N, C-alpha and C positions, 0 to 999 in steps of 0.2 A: 818468663823464656830474658837469658842475661844474652848478651853476646861477647866474648872473650878478647880483650887487647889483642890477643895473637891472631883472632880472627880477619878483625880488621885490618891488623899490620900487614897480612898476607894478602888481602886483599886487593891492600893499597898496593903492597910492591908487585904484584899482578899487574894493575893496573900502571902503574908508570914504565913498568915493562914492554905493555904495548900500543905508548902514548911513545916512545924513546922518537917515532920519528914525525911528530908533530910536535905544532908549538902550543903550549899556553901561555893564558895571559889571564892574571889575574884580579885584575883591574876591570875587566870583564863583567867579574863573580862579583865583587864589589862595586859596582856602578852606583851612586846615589844612596848606600849604605854605610853604618857605622856599623864595622865589626869590630866584635871581642875574640879576642885568640888567646886562648890558655893550655896548660899543659895535661893532656886531656885522661893522665894518670892518676894527677895527684888529689888526693880528697879535699884538699884545702880550697882548689881552685875548682871543683866539679858541686863542691857548696856553693861557692860564693858564687858558681853560672845561675844554679838552682835559684837561689835568692833571687841575680839579676832576673832570670827568669818572671818569676813574682812578679818583683816591683815595678815588668820594662810592660804598666797599664797601656803607655802610646806606639808598643811594640815598634820604639828605636832602634835595638840592636838586632844583630844576626848575630851569630855564633861560629868559631871553628874551633877545632882542637890545633895547638901546635902541631903536633903527630901529621896531620892531615896531608893530604894532597896540597889543597891550600895554601895549610899554614907554611909549610914548606917553598911552596915556590913565593910567597911576599918575601917569608926570612931571606931567603936567597936573593930576591928583587934590592931588598936593605940594604942586603952586604954584613949580614944578621952568623951569626952558629945556626946553622941547622938541625945541630945534637943540642944544642942549651939551650935549653925550657923555663932562665929562669926570671923571668918577666910574664904580667900578661899584658900583651899589647893590643893597642886599641887604632885600631886603621879607620881614615875618615878624611873626604878629599885629596886622596894619592897621599899625606901623610903617616906615619907614625908615631902613637905616644906610649912610655914603656911607664914600669914601674907605677911611682905614687900617681905620677902625669895621669897616667891612663885609669887607675883607680879612683881620682879624683872626675874624671870628665866622664865615666862612670854614674858616679854617686850622681854628677847633676841631670843625668838623662833619666831616672827613675822617678816616678812618680812618691808622692807625701812629701815628709818630711825630708828627705835623701839627699834633697838639692844643696840640704844647708850644709854637709859635708863640701860642696864644693871651697867655701870658708876657706879652707886648710891651703888652700894655692897662693895665699901670706905668706906661709912659712917657706924658708929657701927650697928649695929642691934637695940640694945635697943632704938637710935635716931628713924630711921625710922619705926619700930615699935610704937614708942608712935603716930606716926602722924598718919600711921595705927589702932591704938586701938580708936583714937578721932575720926576720920573717922567710921569706922564701927560700933563705940558706939552708932553714930548719926544718922546713913546710914536710917534708917526709916521717920523717923521726919523731916529728912532734904532731902529726895527723894522718901520717900513713898512702900508701898507697894501694890502687884496686884497678883491677886488669878485668873489669865491666864496668858496664856503663848501664845506665837504666835507659832502658826503649821508650824513645816518646812518641805524643801522638801523631797522626798526622800533619796537626796545623803545628804544631811546636815541630817537629823537622823540618818541616817548609823554613826553619828558620837559622840552621845549621846549614854551613856550607863546607863540604866536603871532597869535592871533586870541581876539576875546571873544564873548560868547553876548553876543546881541540880545534888548530884550526893545518891545514896542511901548509907542508912548509913549503 
């Protein structure tokens, strides 16, 4: 059984409407966690997240789609466009890393030889991001989009952040 993107979107919209009078704090959720935010409908992005899940044997990472309540709150907090999902984002220690810097941070946290890729930090950011931007710009046409998500096991679901805690105003 799979869940469609529209079902998730409708649930999210309902949740947001029900919480209009409450203050949401994404920092509470992400305290002491490294969270990878990704485009939830992008095939390339979902494949990358599946790869990270498989290689993250030390459980270094948590995950959230940029379209989720958590992702939207984080984007808004950092003054980023909440409708533009052109970059994978890593949120860690109250800061964000984007584009190629985020990808290299992720590689550094994976088990095995993937840490080696962090050596590419010596390449100037503008060059790394030029390659990243080319792939990001063409990811839907090259890899496609999906409206369905894989349904995770309960253990894996615990690593995904969807909603925020709420506090009365």
